[in-house]
N, C-alpha and C positions, 0 to 999 in steps of 0.2 A: 130438750131437758135435761139430757144426761151430763152436758156439760156444768149446769147448775145445781143440778142432784149431788154430781161429783165429788163438787167442792164445802159440800158442806153437811156439818155432822147434827144439826140439830134446823128446828123453823120456829118462825113466828108466828104470831097471831094477825089475825089482817087488821086487828087493832091498831099496830103498829105502823100501818100505812097512811093514818090520818095525817092530813097536812101537807101530804106528797104531791108535789105535782108527777101526773105521769102521763103517757102519750102509750095507746095501743099498739101491738105490736104483732099479734095472731095467737090463735085459739084452736085448739084441740076441741070439736064441737058435743056435744051430748044432751040429753033431755034434763041434769041436774044445773045445767048453768045457761044463764037469760041474758043475753047482750043485746036486743032488739034496741034499747033508747042509748047504746054506749055510742059517743061521738068519735071518730077519728080521727080529730083532735087533740092536742092538749087539755088536760082536764086538772085538776086537783082534788083529792080523795078528801071531799069534807065530812060527810058521817059514816058510819057504819051502825049500823042495827041488827039485832037478832030477834027472831022470833021464832023460839023456840030451836030447831037446827038450820033453819032459813037465816041466810047471813043476807042485809040489803046495803050496799054502799049508793050514797048519795040519792036518795029517797026514789031507788028503782033504777037508777043506771044498770046495775050489776046486780043482777040476782042471783044467790046461789044455794041451791037444796041442802048443802052440808057445809059445815065450815074446811076450807081448803089448807093445807099445809101453803105456808108463804116462806118463800128465800129468796134470795137475793143475793148478786154476784157483779160485780163492775158495773153496778147501774140499772142490770137486769131481775127485773121481779119475776119470779115465778108462782103463780097457785095452783099446785097440783092438789086435787082429788083423790079420792078413793074407788072413785068409779072408774078412774082413768081419763078423766077432762084435764084440761087446762090451760090455763089463760096466762099469756106471756104479757109484761107492762115494761115499758122502759121508764126509767127513772129521769126527770128533767130538773 
């Protein structure tokens, strides 16, 4: 996380990941991030839906209870939550 954060002054929104081909790398778990349906292979982010504070990617593939800060550096995408949870994806 520190390497991604150290090289960014601003963050992007989750919507900016639409259409990106990504692969799961790792996550720091918690109760605000659900990855139960996550494919461990490569997948394309096709939909982003917001329901109040909840953000849902690909119709439930990834469910987030609040919107994360999204940062990218050299193909590594970090989704950082205020709760301390983290999700890392590799762009392909």
